[in-house]
C-alpha positions in Angstrom: 0.3 -0.2 0.2 1.6 3.2 -1.0 2.3 6.1 1.4 -0.4 8.6 2.0 0.9 11.3 -0.4 -0.6 14.6 -1.0 -1.7 15.0 -4.5 1.0 17.4 -6.0 3.8 14.6 -5.2 2.0 12.1 -6.7 1.5 13.8 -9.8 5.2 14.4 -9.9 5.7 10.7 -9.1 3.6 9.7 -12.4 5.5 12.9 -14.6 8.8 11.5 -13.3 9.7 9.1 -16.1 9.1 11.7 -18.6 11.2 14.2 -16.8 13.9 11.8 -16.6 13.9 11.4 -20.2 14.2 15.1 -20.8 17.0 15.4 -19.0 19.0 12.8 -21.0 17.9 14.3 -24.3 19.2 17.6 -22.9 22.6 16.3 -21.9 23.4 14.0 -24.2 21.8 15.7 -27.2 19.1 14.2 -29.7 19.1 11.2 -30.1 18.5 9.2 -33.2 14.6 7.9 -34.2 15.0 4.5 -32.7 16.4 5.6 -29.1 13.5 8.2 -29.4 11.2 5.6 -29.7 12.8 3.6 -27.2 12.6 6.5 -24.9 9.1 7.0 -25.4 8.1 3.5 -24.7 9.6 3.5 -21.4 8.2 6.8 -20.5 4.6 5.5 -21.0 5.1 2.3 -19.7 6.9 3.8 -16.1 3.7 6.4 -15.9 0.9 3.9 -16.6 2.5 1.7 -13.9 2.7 4.9 -11.6 -0.7 5.8 -12.2 -2.0 2.2 -11.6 0.1 1.5 -8.2 -1.1 5.4 -7.2 -5.0 4.2 -8.1 -6.4 4.0 -4.5 -5.8 7.7 -3.3 -6.6 8.3 0.2 -8.6 10.9 -1.3 -11.1 8.2 -2.8 -10.8 6.2 -0.2 -12.1 8.4 2.5 -14.8 10.0 -0.3 -16.1 6.1 -0.8 -16.3 5.2 3.1 -18.2 8.0 3.6 -20.5 7.3 1.3 -21.2 4.0 2.6 -21.3 5.4 6.2 -24.0 7.4 5.1 -26.0 4.7 3.4 -25.8 2.8 7.1 -26.7 6.3 8.8 -29.6 6.2 6.5 -30.9 2.5 7.3 -29.7 1.1 4.1 -28.0 -2.0 5.2 -28.1 -4.0 2.1 -25.1 -1.8 0.4 -21.6 -3.2 0.2 -18.2 -2.1 -0.8 -16.1 -3.4 -3.3 -13.1 -5.2 -2.4 -9.6 -5.4 -4.3 -8.9 -8.8 -2.0 -5.3 -7.9 -2.0 -5.1 -7.4 1.8 -4.0 -3.9 1.5 -5.2 -1.0 4.2 -7.5 0.2 2.0 -9.0 -3.9 1.1 -9.3 -4.5 5.1 -11.4 -1.0 5.6 -13.8 -2.9 3.0 -13.8 -5.8 4.2 -14.6 -4.9 7.7 -17.3 -2.3 6.4 -19.1 -5.3 4.7 -19.0 -7.2 7.6 -20.8 -4.5 10.0 -23.2 -3.7 6.9 -24.4 -7.7 7.0 -24.2 -7.8 10.8 -26.6 -4.8 11.0 -28.6 -6.1 8.4 -29.3 -9.7 10.4 -29.9 -7.7 13.2 -32.7 -5.9 11.4 -34.0 -8.8 10.0 -34.1 -10.5 13.5 -35.7 -7.1 15.1 -38.3 -7.1 12.7 -39.5 -11.1 13.1 -39.3 -10.2 16.7 -41.9 -7.3 16.2 -44.0 -9.5 13.9 -44.2 -11.7 16.7 -44.8 -9.1 19.6 -47.7 -7.7 17.3 -49.1 -11.2 16.8 -48.8 -12.0 20.6 -50.4 -8.8 21.9 -53.5 -9.2 18.8 -54.3 -12.4 20.9 -54.6 -10.9 24.3 -57.8 -10.7 25.6 -56.2 -7.7 27.7 -56.0 -4.0 26.7 -52.6 -2.6 26.3 -51.4 1.0 25.8 -47.9 2.1 25.4 -47.7 6.0 26.8 -44.4 8.3 25.4 -42.8 10.6 28.0 -45.1 13.3 27.7 -48.4 10.7 28.6 -49.4 10.9 24.4 -50.4 7.7 23.3 -47.5 5.5 21.3 -49.2 2.1 20.9 -52.5 0.1 21.6 -53.4 -3.4 20.6 -56.8 -4.9 19.2 -58.4 -5.2 22.8 -57.4 -1.8 23.8 -59.3 -0.5 20.5 -62.7 -2.5 21.5 -62.1 -1.1 25.2 -62.1 2.7 23.7 -64.8 1.8 21.2 -62.2 3.6 18.5 -59.9 2.3 16.0 -55.9 3.1 16.6 -55.6 6.0 14.1 -58.1 7.6 16.0 -56.2 7.2 19.5 -52.9 7.4 18.8 -51.2 10.9 19.7 -54.0 11.7 22.2 -52.9 11.8 25.9 -53.9 9.9 28.7 -56.2 11.9 30.3 -57.7 12.4 27.1 -58.4 8.8 27.0 -59.6 8.6 30.8 -56.8 6.6 31.6 -54.8 8.9 33.7 -56.6 8.2 37.1 -55.4 4.4 36.5 -51.7 5.1 37.1 -52.3 6.2 40.6 -53.9 2.9 41.4 -51.7 0.2 42.9 -50.4 -2.3 40.0 -52.4 -5.6 40.4 -55.4 -4.0 42.0 -59.2 -4.8 40.5 -60.9 -1.8 39.9 -64.6 -1.1 38.5 -64.8 1.0 35.5 -67.1 1.8 32.3 -65.4 2.9 29.2 -66.8 3.7 25.9 -66.9 0.0 24.5 -66.8 -2.3 27.3 -68.1 -1.7 31.3 -66.7 -4.2 33.9 -63.8 -4.9 36.5 -60.4 -4.8 35.4 -56.8 -5.8 36.9 -54.8 -3.0 36.4 -51.3 -3.1 35.6 -48.7 -0.5 35.0 -45.2 -0.4 34.4 -42.3 2.3 33.7 -40.6 1.5 29.9 -37.9 3.3 28.1 -38.0 3.8 24.2 -35.4 5.3 21.8 -33.7 6.7 25.3 -37.0 8.4 26.8 -39.0 7.4 29.5 -42.2 5.9 28.9 -45.3 3.9 30.4 -47.0 0.8 30.2 -50.7 0.2 30.8 -52.3 -3.0 30.9 -55.8 -3.7 32.0 -56.9 -7.2 32.0 -60.8 -7.9 32.1 -61.7 -10.1 35.3 -65.9 -9.7 34.9 -66.0 -12.4 32.3 -63.2 -14.6 34.6 -64.7 -14.2 37.8 -68.4 -14.9 36.2 -67.1 -18.1 34.3 -66.0 -19.3 38.0 -69.1 -18.8 39.3 -71.6 -20.3 36.8 -69.1 -23.3 37.1 -69.5 -23.9 40.8 -73.6 -23.1 40.1 -73.6 -25.5 37.5 -71.8 -28.3 39.4 -74.3 -26.9 42.4 -77.2 -27.6 40.2 -76.3 -30.9 38.9 -76.4 -32.2 42.5 -79.5 -30.1 43.4 -81.5 -31.9 40.7 -80.3 -35.1 40.6 -81.0 -35.2 44.5 -84.2 -33.2 44.4 -85.2 -35.4 41.2 -84.5 -38.5 42.5 -87.2 -37.6 45.4 -89.6 -35.3 43.6 -90.6 -38.5 41.0 -91.8 -40.8 43.9 -93.9 -38.0 45.3 -95.4 -37.1 42.1 -96.0 -40.6 41.3 -97.7 -41.4 44.6 -100.0 -38.2 44.9 -101.2 -39.0 41.5 -102.2 -43.1 42.6 -103.6 -41.6 45.8 -106.1 -39.4 44.1 -107.0 -42.0 41.6 -107.5 -44.3 44.8 -109.0 -41.8 47.1 -112.5 -41.4 45.5 -113.6 -45.0 46.3 -111.8 -45.3 50.0 -112.4 -41.8 51.0 -116.6 -42.7 50.5 -116.7 -43.2 54.5 -115.0 -39.8 55.1 -117.1 -36.4 55.7 -117.5 -34.1 52.7 -115.2 -31.4 54.3 -112.4 -34.4 55.0 -112.7 -35.6 52.1 -112.3 -32.5 50.1 -109.3 -31.2 52.5 -107.6 -34.3 51.2 -108.4 -34.4 47.7 -107.2 -30.9 47.6 -103.6 -31.4 49.5 -102.9 -34.1 47.2 -103.5 -32.1 44.0 -101.4 -29.6 45.5 -98.6 -31.8 46.3 -98.5 -33.2 42.5 -98.9 -29.6 41.0 -96.0 -28.2 43.3 -93.9 -31.1 42.8 -94.1 -30.9 38.6 -93.5 -27.0 39.1 -90.3 -27.8 40.9 -89.2 -30.2 38.7 -90.1 -27.7 35.7 -88.1 -25.3 37.6 -85.2 -27.0 37.8 -85.4 -28.4 34.2 -85.3 -24.3 33.0 -81.8 -23.8 35.5 -80.5 -26.9 33.8 -80.2 -24.8 30.2 -77.8 -23.2 31.8 -75.6 -26.2 32.4 -76.3 -27.6 28.8 -75.9 -24.2 26.6 -74.6 -25.6 23.4 -71.2 -24.3 21.7 -72.1 -21.2 19.4 -71.7 -21.7 15.8 -71.1 -18.4 14.4 -71.7 -17.2 10.9 -72.2 -13.9 9.7 -75.6 -12.9 8.5 -77.7 -9.9 7.9 -79.0 -8.7 11.2 -82.4 -7.3 9.9 -84.6 -10.2 8.6 -83.6 -11.7 12.3 -85.0 -8.8 14.2 -88.1 -8.8 11.7 -88.6 -12.9 12.8 -88.4 -12.0 16.3 -91.1 -9.0 16.2 -93.7 -11.5 14.2 -93.1 -13.9 16.8 -94.8 -11.3 19.4 -97.3 -9.7 16.7 -97.3 -6.5 19.0 -97.9 -3.2 17.4 -95.8 -1.5 20.3 -92.4 -3.1 19.1 -90.5 -0.8 16.2 -88.0 -1.4 14.2 -84.8 0.9 13.5 -81.7 -0.1 11.4 -80.3 -1.1 8.0 -81.6 -4.4 7.2 -78.4 -5.4 5.5 -76.2 -4.9 8.2 -73.9 -7.8 9.2 -73.1 -9.4 12.1 -70.9 -12.9 13.1 -73.1 -14.8 16.0 -75.3 -17.5 16.3 -78.5 -17.1 14.7 -80.5 -19.2 16.8 -79.0 -18.2 20.0 -79.1 -14.7 19.4 -82.9 -15.0 18.5 -83.5 -16.5 21.8 -81.3 -13.4 23.3 -83.7 -10.7 21.6 -86.6 -12.5 22.7 -85.9 -12.8 25.9 -85.0 -8.8 25.9 -88.2 -8.1 24.0 -90.2 -9.8 26.5 -88.8 -8.0 29.4 -89.4 -4.4 27.9 -92.6 -5.0 26.9 -93.7 -6.4 30.5 -92.0 -3.4 32.0 -94.2 -1.0 30.5 -98.1 -2.0 31.1 -99.3 1.5 29.7 -99.0 0.7 26.1 -95.9 2.4 25.0 -93.7 1.6 22.2 -90.8 -0.7 22.6 -88.0 0.1 20.1 -85.3 -2.3 18.9 -82.5 -1.1 16.7 -79.1 -1.8 15.3 -75.9 0.4 14.1 -72.1 -0.2 13.4 -69.9 0.9 16.5 -66.3 1.8 16.2 -63.8 -1.2 16.0 -66.1 -3.4 13.9 -68.5 -4.1 16.3 -72.6 -4.0 16.1 -74.7 -2.6 19.0 -78.5 -3.9 19.2 -80.4 -1.9 21.8 -83.8 -2.8 23.3 -85.4 0.4 24.9 -88.7 0.0 26.9 -90.4 3.5 28.5 -90.6 1.8 31.7 -90.0 2.6 35.4 -86.3 2.0 34.7 -84.1 0.0 36.6 -84.6 -1.6 39.9 -81.8 -0.5 42.6 -80.9 -3.7 43.1 -77.4 -5.4 41.7 -78.2 -8.9 41.3 -80.0 -8.7 37.9 -77.6 -11.3 36.2 -77.3 -13.4 39.5 -79.5 -16.6 39.0 -82.6 -17.4 40.9 -83.0 -13.7 41.4 -86.5 -11.9 39.6 -88.2 -8.9 39.9 -91.4 -10.4 38.7 -93.9 -12.1 40.6 -93.8 -15.4 38.4 -90.3 -14.8 36.7 -87.9 -17.7 37.0 -84.7 -15.5 37.1 -83.2 -17.3 33.9 -83.7 -15.1 31.0 -81.1 -12.1 31.8 -78.3 -14.7 33.0 -78.9 -17.2 30.2 -79.2 -14.2 27.6 -75.7 -13.0 28.7 -74.0 -16.4 28.6 -74.8 -16.9 25.3 -73.9 -13.0 24.4 -70.6 -13.7 26.1 -70.0 -17.0 24.6 -69.9 -15.4 21.2 -67.6 -12.8 22.1 -69.8 -9.9 23.1 -71.7 -8.1 25.6 -74.9 -7.5 27.1 -75.2 -4.6 29.5 -78.7 -2.9 31.2 -78.3 0.6 31.7 -81.1 3.5 32.3 -81.9 5.6 29.0 -80.6 9.0 28.6 -83.0 11.9 29.4 -86.2 9.5 29.1 -87.7 6.6 31.5 -86.7 3.1 30.9 -84.5 0.8 30.2 -81.8 0.4 27.5 -80.5 -3.3 27.2 -77.6 -3.2 24.8 -76.2 -6.4 23.0 -72.3 -5.8 21.3 -71.2 -8.3 18.7 -68.4 -8.7 16.4 -69.6 -7.4 13.1 -68.2 -7.7 9.7 
């Protein structure tokens, strides 16, 4: 590798063969023609050799390396430098640069694959994940967070935690259970938060894990186990009681002929009551057994309008109004959703005996969800918090199964069912939120 001479010295070296030939001519006189041609050949050959030896000048190296480094700074890790393979200083620099570029390219590929894996993992989580910059602005949200906030990521990103209504959650102990209503969902959440760093800047991470459904699933599982035991034991006792009461009623007219009229009537009436209440208790237990035997849903995409019209026709009640785009699509089990709407419409019609209208309407919400609302004009929600508790009912002849069964059906299909007071007018709104299409 030549020494790093300045440009003038390199030019003088290239011109040296011609200068030496000129000096020889001056001191020795003008040679003959053959000697002139020989000197010319020697000068050209030595000049070419000198120029070739100095082809990799430091100025050219610097410019080349600067361009390569600039490419790396701009993120182009695919660029490579051409190496002479001669093992000189420039060749060593080129080989080192190429190895560095290949390493950075592999690192970027690995980072991209890691980010893809992280993105897919976050997309499958039930919990809502929010990542905030140091100034509180939202930088990342997963699909569960979009559903929770009832908006798309495009609308949420850039807003601060206070605008989103999430700032107060950072003051709660990490891991605590907190009940809160969000635009997209209402329930109890396990709140977890932590500090993080991104691009050497401080930030924060907020995770809201839904607990309502998990707690209800545990309650439902315990309820089903208890129901199976009770049903088995009670039915084993009720069956012979009903059979004996029926047999005694058929035998009594002949056997009770010697009894006076009033005792005979009381006896027959007592046996009839025993049979009636035993049969009613069997039907009662059979109704609750539906919760333990609810089949798995088979969701399909279909237009919601025809299903709502079909439910309306089942009641044949002029008070029921329908509102919404009949071609709006929903992803659900049609048979089970129909049962839910029947239960909600029946409750709405029974809530008001004055004959005022009941409205069933649907609309698309943020996050590709479909909201189905059943609105009545009754007295509103009772003060009790036990509307979705099995066996609880506010109706004189109610079984306490309709709302429990409806919510279980909706949640099994990835949706939610909530009851809330209507805004500005008397009555209750039953809202079913299901995946749209």
